[in-house]
C-alpha positions in Angstrom: 14.3 16.9 -12.5 10.5 15.2 -12.1 11.4 11.7 -11.6 13.9 13.2 -8.7 10.9 14.8 -7.0 8.9 11.9 -7.9 11.3 9.5 -6.0 11.2 12.2 -3.4 7.7 11.9 -3.1 7.7 8.5 -2.9 10.2 8.4 0.1 7.6 10.4 1.7 4.5 7.7 1.1 6.8 5.1 2.4 7.0 7.3 5.7 3.2 8.0 5.8 2.4 4.3 5.6 5.0 2.9 8.0 3.9 6.1 10.5 0.3 6.1 9.9 0.6 2.0 11.1 2.5 3.2 14.4 -0.2 6.0 15.2 -2.5 2.9 16.6 -5.4 4.9 15.4 -4.1 8.6 15.8 -3.9 7.9 19.8 0.2 8.2 19.8 1.3 11.9 18.9 4.8 11.9 17.5 3.7 8.9 15.1 0.3 11.3 14.3 2.7 14.5 13.6 5.0 12.7 11.5 2.5 10.6 9.5 0.9 14.4 8.8 4.1 15.9 7.9 5.2 12.9 5.6 1.6 13.4 3.6 2.0 16.7 3.0 5.6 16.6 1.9 4.6 13.5 -0.3 1.8 15.8 -2.3 4.0 18.8 -2.6 6.7 16.7 -3.9 4.3 14.9 -6.5 2.6 18.0 -7.1 5.9 19.3 -8.2 6.7 16.1 -10.3 3.3 16.8 -12.1 4.7 20.1 -13.4 6.3 18.0 -15.9 4.9 14.1 -15.7 1.7 13.0 -16.8 -0.5 12.6 -14.1 -1.3 8.9 -15.1 2.5 8.0 -14.8 3.4 10.2 -11.9 0.6 8.8 -9.9 1.1 5.2 -11.0 4.6 5.5 -10.0 4.3 7.1 -7.0 2.0 4.4 -5.4 3.8 1.4 -6.6 7.1 2.8 -5.7 5.4 3.3 -2.3 3.8 0.0 -1.7 6.7 -1.7 -2.7 8.6 0.1 -0.3 5.8 0.1 2.3 5.8 -4.1 2.3 9.7 -4.4 1.9 9.8 -1.6 5.1 6.7 -3.1 6.5 8.6 -6.6 6.9 11.6 -5.1 8.1 10.0 -2.9 10.7 6.9 -4.5 12.1 7.9 -8.2 11.1 5.1 -8.4 8.6 5.0 -11.8 6.1 7.7 -11.7 3.3 6.2 -13.9 0.8 7.0 -15.3 -3.0 3.8 -14.1 -3.9 5.0 -10.6 -2.9 8.2 -10.9 -4.4 6.5 -11.7 -7.7 3.7 -8.7 -7.5 6.9 -6.8 -6.5 8.9 -7.6 -10.2 5.5 -6.8 -12.2 5.0 -3.3 -10.1 8.4 -2.8 -10.6 8.4 -3.7 -14.0 5.1 -1.4 -15.0 7.4 1.3 -13.4 9.9 0.8 -15.5 7.4 0.6 -18.3 6.3 3.8 -17.6 9.6 5.7 -17.6 10.3 3.9 -20.4 7.1 5.2 -22.4 7.8 8.6 -21.3 11.5 8.7 -22.6 10.1 7.5 -26.0 7.7 10.2 -26.0 10.2 12.7 -25.0 8.6 13.9 -21.6 12.2 15.4 -20.0 13.5 12.3 -17.5 
């Protein structure tokens, strides 16, 4: 269950980042409220995940998934550049996230 909480927290992290961009410096009410709600949701679900996961693993996975998702959705929603260098970086981030998950599995942390 902690990994499910971590995935939910990561979705909130992506929404947080994208909504923050849409606030235009917190001058637009709707995206500003969404940013605050997404930040609270992300931290809440991260805290649930960290009841069972090591903080180093949980936080790294949370930020890694959030980073990759933000760049992917930023390219789709805001038309940001999506370059081969970014794709290579994604592969490294995803590999690291999978490596951390595998390391937890090998040490007996519940999946």
